[in-house]
N, C-alpha and C positions, 0 to 999 in steps of 0.2 A: 366642794360644794361652796358658795358662799351667799349668804343674806343679806338682804339688805334690814340694816338695824337703824332704826329713826334718831335723829338726832338728840332729840328727849330722852332715849334711854341710854344714848350714848354718854350723855351726860350726868344720867344718875349712875352710871357704871364707872365713870369719873372719879365721882363722889366718894362712893363707898370704897376704892382705893387710894384716896385723898389725893389725885393726880399722879398718880405715882406706879410705874410698872408693876405689876402682878408680879413677876419675878422677881427682878432686881433691888427692887423697892426705890428704885432711884426716881426721884423730882422730874416730871416732864419740863419743866422751867430750868433745869439743869443740862439737859439733852437735846441734841441735835433731830435726834432721830424725831418719826410721828406715831404718835399709839395708834394701834391695831386693836381691834376686840376681835375674839374670839369666843367661839363655844367649848365650857369644861367637856359636856358631853354631846361629842360633835353630829352633827345634822343627819350623818350618815348611820348616826347609830341610835336615833329617835329622837335626838336633845333639842330642845325648842332654842327659837330666838326671845327670850324673857329674862329678866331683868337677874335671878338666879342661877342662868344658866352661863351668864356672861362674865369674862375679863379686859382686862386692858392691860396690852403690853407695846414696847419697843418693837417693831417691826424686824428689825435687825437680826432679832434672836431666832425668827422662824425662819 
């Protein structure tokens, strides 16, 4: 299940991870891949679409 994540919330998550992939720490500017946003605690397990429950990563990892 996916959830809408507002643009402002995505910006805050990007800032938290300094525009780097949460997994490999590669800067977004150094990759052709596009960031995706994911829930740390999945929605299916009761997680919410809030700042502290989101991270960014390159889509090719998922």
